[in-house]
C-alpha positions in Angstrom: 74.6 104.6 76.0 78.1 103.4 75.0 76.7 101.8 71.8 75.1 105.2 70.9 78.3 107.1 71.5 80.3 104.6 69.5 77.7 104.6 66.6 77.7 108.5 66.5 81.5 108.7 66.6 81.8 106.1 63.8 79.2 107.9 61.7 80.9 111.2 62.2 84.3 109.8 61.2 82.7 108.1 58.1 81.3 111.4 57.0 84.6 113.2 57.5 86.4 110.5 55.5 84.0 110.9 52.6 84.5 114.6 52.5 81.4 115.5 54.4 81.3 117.5 57.6 79.5 116.5 60.7 77.8 119.5 62.3 78.2 120.2 66.0 80.1 116.9 66.8 82.6 116.6 69.6 84.2 113.3 68.8 87.0 113.8 71.4 84.5 114.1 74.2 82.5 111.1 73.0 85.6 109.0 72.4 87.0 109.9 75.8 83.7 109.0 77.4 83.7 105.6 75.7 87.3 105.0 76.7 86.6 106.0 80.3 83.6 103.6 80.5 85.6 100.7 78.9 88.7 101.3 81.1 86.8 101.5 84.4 86.4 97.8 84.7 90.1 96.8 84.2 91.1 99.3 86.8 89.2 97.3 89.4 90.8 94.1 88.2 94.3 95.6 88.4 93.6 96.6 92.0 92.9 93.0 92.9 96.0 91.8 91.1 98.1 94.3 93.0 96.9 92.9 96.3 97.7 89.4 95.3 101.2 90.4 94.2 101.8 92.2 97.5 100.7 89.2 99.5 102.9 86.9 97.4 105.9 89.1 97.9 105.3 89.2 101.7 105.6 85.4 101.9 109.0 85.3 100.2 111.7 87.1 102.2 115.0 88.4 100.7 118.1 86.3 101.3 119.1 86.5 105.0 115.8 88.0 106.1 113.6 86.0 108.5 110.5 84.3 107.1 107.3 85.8 108.7 105.1 83.1 110.1 101.3 83.7 110.1 98.5 82.0 111.9 95.2 81.0 110.3 92.3 83.0 111.7 91.0 81.5 114.9 94.1 79.3 115.5 96.9 79.7 118.1 99.6 77.7 116.3 101.3 77.2 112.9 103.6 74.5 111.7 106.6 74.8 109.3 108.4 71.9 107.7 111.8 72.2 106.2 115.2 70.5 105.9 118.4 71.7 107.5 121.9 70.5 106.5 124.5 70.1 109.3 125.4 73.6 110.6 122.7 75.3 108.6 120.0 77.6 110.2 116.8 79.4 109.2 115.3 82.5 110.8 111.7 83.2 111.4 109.6 86.2 112.8 106.3 86.2 114.6 104.2 88.9 116.1 103.1 88.6 119.8 101.3 90.7 122.3 102.2 91.5 126.0 101.3 88.6 128.3 101.3 85.8 125.8 103.0 82.4 126.2 105.2 81.5 123.2 106.2 77.9 122.5 108.4 76.8 119.7 108.9 73.0 119.4 110.6 70.7 116.9 108.9 67.4 116.5 112.0 65.2 116.6 113.8 67.4 119.2 117.0 67.7 117.0 116.9 71.4 116.2 118.4 74.1 118.3 116.0 77.0 118.9 117.5 80.4 119.7 115.6 83.7 120.3 117.4 86.5 118.5 115.2 89.5 119.0 112.6 89.6 121.8 109.6 91.9 121.4 110.6 95.5 122.6 112.5 94.3 125.6 112.8 91.0 127.3 111.0 87.7 127.7 110.4 86.1 131.1 110.0 82.5 132.3 112.3 81.3 129.5 112.9 77.6 129.1 115.2 76.6 126.3 116.5 73.1 125.5 117.2 71.2 122.4 114.0 71.0 120.3 111.9 73.2 122.6 111.7 76.9 123.6 109.1 78.5 125.8 108.8 82.1 127.2 106.3 84.8 128.2 106.2 88.1 126.5 106.3 91.4 128.5 105.6 93.7 125.5 103.9 93.8 122.1 106.1 93.3 119.1 107.9 90.9 116.8 110.0 88.0 118.0 112.8 86.8 115.7 114.1 83.3 116.3 116.5 80.9 114.6 116.3 77.2 114.1 119.7 75.5 113.6 121.0 72.0 113.0 123.7 71.2 115.6 124.0 67.6 114.4 126.3 66.0 111.9 123.4 64.8 109.6 120.6 66.4 107.7 117.4 66.9 109.7 113.8 67.3 108.7 112.6 70.0 111.0 108.9 70.2 111.8 108.4 73.2 114.1 105.2 74.0 115.8 104.9 77.6 116.9 102.2 78.3 119.4 101.1 81.7 120.9 98.5 81.6 123.7 97.3 84.5 125.8 97.9 83.6 129.4 94.6 82.7 131.1 93.0 81.3 127.9 93.7 77.6 128.9 
Protein backbone atom coordinates (compact mmCIF):
# COMPACT_ATOMS: atom_id res chain seq x y z
CA UNK A 1 0.00 0.00 0.00
CA UNK A 2 2.77 2.45 0.94
CA UNK A 3 4.68 1.48 -2.21
CA UNK A 4 1.60 2.25 -4.35
CA UNK A 5 1.08 5.60 -2.66
CA UNK A 6 4.74 6.53 -3.06
CA UNK A 7 4.73 5.44 -6.76
CA UNK A 8 1.55 7.43 -7.44
CA UNK A 9 2.93 10.52 -5.67
CA UNK A 10 6.24 10.26 -7.56
CA UNK A 11 4.48 9.84 -10.92
CA UNK A 12 2.22 12.81 -10.19
CA UNK A 13 5.17 15.02 -9.27
CA UNK A 14 7.03 13.88 -12.39
CA UNK A 15 4.11 14.84 -14.62
CA UNK A 16 3.81 18.22 -12.94
CA UNK A 17 7.56 18.88 -13.33
CA UNK A 18 7.34 18.12 -17.07
CA UNK A 19 4.47 20.52 -17.53
CA UNK A 20 1.76 17.89 -17.49
CA UNK A 21 -1.12 17.90 -15.06
CA UNK A 22 -2.23 15.03 -12.97
CA UNK A 23 -5.97 14.72 -12.86
CA UNK A 24 -7.76 14.26 -9.55
CA UNK A 25 -4.58 13.77 -7.52
CA UNK A 26 -4.33 14.65 -3.89
CA UNK A 27 -0.59 14.46 -3.26
CA UNK A 28 -0.87 16.08 0.17
CA UNK A 29 -3.16 13.37 1.48
CA UNK A 30 -1.03 10.61 -0.04
CA UNK A 31 2.21 12.12 1.22
CA UNK A 32 0.74 12.57 4.71
CA UNK A 33 -0.52 8.99 4.73
CA UNK A 34 2.96 7.76 3.77
CA UNK A 35 4.60 9.93 6.44
CA UNK A 36 2.15 8.74 9.08
CA UNK A 37 2.87 5.10 8.24
CA UNK A 38 6.63 5.66 8.23
CA UNK A 39 6.63 7.67 11.47
CA UNK A 40 4.42 5.26 13.42
CA UNK A 41 7.25 2.83 14.18
CA UNK A 42 9.79 5.39 15.52
CA UNK A 43 7.12 6.72 17.91
CA UNK A 44 7.04 3.33 19.65
CA UNK A 45 10.84 3.24 19.81
CA UNK A 46 10.93 6.69 21.39
CA UNK A 47 8.48 5.60 24.07
CA UNK A 48 10.82 2.79 25.10
CA UNK A 49 13.79 5.17 25.15
CA UNK A 50 11.89 7.63 27.33
CA UNK A 51 11.29 4.92 29.93
CA UNK A 52 14.97 3.97 29.95
CA UNK A 53 15.98 7.57 30.45
CA UNK A 54 13.51 7.97 33.30
CA UNK A 55 14.80 4.86 35.04
CA UNK A 56 18.39 6.01 34.58
CA UNK A 57 17.62 9.41 36.12
CA UNK A 58 15.88 7.81 39.09
CA UNK A 59 19.04 5.95 40.05
CA UNK A 60 21.16 9.14 40.12
CA UNK A 61 20.03 11.56 42.83
CA UNK A 62 20.87 15.25 42.84
CA UNK A 63 23.68 16.40 45.11
CA UNK A 64 22.60 16.19 48.76
CA UNK A 65 19.57 14.02 47.93
CA UNK A 66 19.41 10.50 49.35
CA UNK A 67 20.01 7.56 47.01
CA UNK A 68 16.93 5.34 46.70
CA UNK A 69 17.73 1.70 47.26
CA UNK A 70 15.68 -0.92 45.46
CA UNK A 71 15.22 -4.61 46.02
CA UNK A 72 15.27 -7.21 43.25
CA UNK A 73 11.92 -8.91 42.79
CA UNK A 74 11.44 -11.73 45.27
CA UNK A 75 14.26 -10.63 47.60
CA UNK A 76 14.14 -9.05 51.04
CA UNK A 77 17.57 -7.40 51.03
CA UNK A 78 19.94 -5.27 48.98
CA UNK A 79 23.66 -4.55 49.38
CA UNK A 80 25.49 -1.27 48.70
CA UNK A 81 29.28 -0.92 48.59
CA UNK A 82 30.97 2.49 48.78
CA UNK A 83 33.94 4.31 50.34
CA UNK A 84 33.66 6.98 53.03
CA UNK A 85 36.44 9.37 53.99
CA UNK A 86 36.76 10.34 57.69
CA UNK A 87 33.77 12.50 58.66
CA UNK A 88 32.00 11.87 55.35
CA UNK A 89 28.42 10.54 55.15
CA UNK A 90 25.96 9.25 52.58
CA UNK A 91 22.13 9.26 52.73
CA UNK A 92 19.79 6.54 51.48
CA UNK A 93 16.01 6.08 51.26
CA UNK A 94 13.96 2.88 51.26
CA UNK A 95 10.23 2.21 51.22
CA UNK A 96 8.68 0.06 53.95
CA UNK A 97 5.22 -1.07 55.00
CA UNK A 98 3.64 -1.13 58.45
CA UNK A 99 4.73 -4.10 60.56
CA UNK A 100 8.07 -4.75 58.84
CA UNK A 101 11.41 -5.37 60.51
CA UNK A 102 14.16 -3.16 59.05
CA UNK A 103 17.81 -4.09 59.52
CA UNK A 104 20.75 -2.05 58.24
CA UNK A 105 24.17 -3.60 58.84
CA UNK A 106 27.71 -2.64 57.83
CA UNK A 107 29.93 -5.67 57.17
CA UNK A 108 32.99 -4.36 59.06
CA UNK A 109 30.95 -2.63 61.83
CA UNK A 110 32.85 0.67 61.35
CA UNK A 111 30.04 2.87 59.96
CA UNK A 112 27.58 4.82 62.09
CA UNK A 113 23.97 4.29 60.98
CA UNK A 114 21.46 7.03 61.83
CA UNK A 115 17.75 7.06 60.96
CA UNK A 116 16.87 10.57 59.74
CA UNK A 117 13.22 10.27 58.72
CA UNK A 118 11.03 7.41 59.92
CA UNK A 119 8.00 6.40 57.85
CA UNK A 120 5.04 8.69 58.71
CA UNK A 121 5.62 8.60 62.42
CA UNK A 122 7.91 6.53 64.53
CA UNK A 123 9.76 3.26 64.64
CA UNK A 124 9.56 0.88 67.59
CA UNK A 125 11.92 -1.69 69.08
CA UNK A 126 14.92 0.33 67.88
CA UNK A 127 18.41 -1.08 68.37
CA UNK A 128 21.23 1.15 67.17
CA UNK A 129 24.93 0.49 67.62
CA UNK A 130 28.04 1.06 65.54
CA UNK A 131 27.62 -0.91 62.29
CA UNK A 132 24.06 -2.08 63.00
CA UNK A 133 20.54 -0.61 63.12
CA UNK A 134 17.28 -2.50 63.62
CA UNK A 135 13.69 -1.29 64.07
CA UNK A 136 10.06 -2.18 63.42
CA UNK A 137 7.84 0.09 61.31
CA UNK A 138 4.47 1.32 62.57
CA UNK A 139 3.32 2.91 59.28
CA UNK A 140 3.84 2.69 55.51
CA UNK A 141 6.29 5.13 53.94
CA UNK A 142 9.87 6.02 53.17
CA UNK A 143 12.73 5.70 55.63
CA UNK A 144 15.71 8.01 55.14
CA UNK A 145 18.92 7.00 56.85
CA UNK A 146 22.53 8.12 56.86
CA UNK A 147 25.74 6.11 56.91
CA UNK A 148 28.70 8.09 58.29
CA UNK A 149 32.37 7.44 58.98
CA UNK A 150 33.20 8.34 62.59
CA UNK A 151 36.76 6.97 62.32
CA UNK A 152 39.99 8.75 61.39
CA UNK A 153 40.63 6.57 58.33
CA UNK A 154 38.84 5.82 55.08
CA UNK A 155 36.38 2.94 55.33
CA UNK A 156 34.97 0.65 52.67
CA UNK A 157 31.35 0.40 53.72
CA UNK A 158 29.37 -2.66 52.66
CA UNK A 159 25.85 -2.17 53.95
CA UNK A 160 23.17 -4.82 53.81
CA UNK A 161 19.63 -3.46 54.08
CA UNK A 162 16.97 -6.05 54.88
CA UNK A 163 13.21 -5.54 55.18
CA UNK A 164 11.19 -8.52 56.40
CA UNK A 165 7.48 -8.65 57.20
CA UNK A 166 7.13 -9.80 60.79
CA UNK A 167 5.83 -13.37 60.89
CA UNK A 168 7.57 -14.35 57.62
CA UNK A 169 10.54 -16.03 59.34
